[in-house]
Phi, psi and omega in degrees: 000317179300317180297322181296315179294323178296320179296316178300315180298315181293323176299319178295318179294320179295315178302314181296318179297314181294322177295316179303324183257017172060037176264076195296316184296318178287327177300313180299317181297315180290327176297318179294317178297319179299312179297313181299319182288321176300316178296321179296319178295315181298321182291333181076008181269114185299326182296327178291318178297316181299320179299315180291321178298320177295319178297318178295319179300322180298335180294338188266005183230149174089171179291141180075014182278177179300331177298333183274350186293133174226134175281125184238173177291343175291322179279329180220081187293348182275353182277140172284169178302317180296320179292325176296317178299314180298317179297318180288328174298316179295318177302313180295321179297311179295321180298315178296316180296318180295317180297316179298313180296323177298312179299317180296318179294321179294320178296320178296316179298316180299319181291331178289331182273355180269000000 
């Protein structure tokens, strides 16, 4: 349960960061995941939570995945070089936290189904 709430919080933080830096396609995707996961938690249906966790897991693999995302001056031309570094540091921090929380939630889900 703690992992689920942490994931919702991290999805919201990620969405806000991406929105702030005008990374619209990923902002939309994270907003949908945040809503879907909140609804899955509220419904109490484990299969819905598992479905969103798998969808979230898919973001982290392969070419063009969320792992490859970098905030650039093309997406946010008003940022200085130093601000871009700071924005990407925050992106990387949130990405690591989200991945860790996702793994913990998946392990918890897997142990419940055994």
